[in-house]
C-alpha positions, 0 to 999 in steps of 0.5 A: 158103746163096747169095751171101755179101757182105763189105763193106770198111770203106772202102766208101761207098754214097753214092759208087756212081755216083762212083768218082772220090770214092775217088781224091779222098779218097785211098782209092785211090791214082793208078794203083792199085786197092782192093777194096770187097767180097768175095762167095762162094758155096761151093755153086757154087765161086764167088768175086768181088771188087768194087772201084775202080781208077784208071788213067792211060795216060800212065804207060805212054806211052799216049794218053788221060785218066786214069780211075777206075772200078769193077771186078768180078773173077769166079772159078769153081773157083779160076780167074779168069773175067773182070775188067771195069770199070764206070762205076758200082757198080750196073752192076758189081753187075748183071753180078755178079748176072747171072753168079751167077744163071746158075751151076749148083751145083758 
């Protein structure tokens, strides 16, 4: 059956290169994250989430500027494989596609 994708109602494709738009419109709150899509492939025991997150290091006493970025979390057989951030949704989707393409059936 392959990779099934379920997009959230808060996902806006025109913002795929501008994660800050989700913060500016209040879809993601400062210091929080929000899922934008869930992907599953039962034949490979694989699940993934695409989302947007805002991180402000000053909340933790760290130096640096606040950032809003897209994230991709990958799960295999119920265990997390990785959680990474990306500047654009296209970059996150490319990482998702690359990882998924390399999976063998469960």
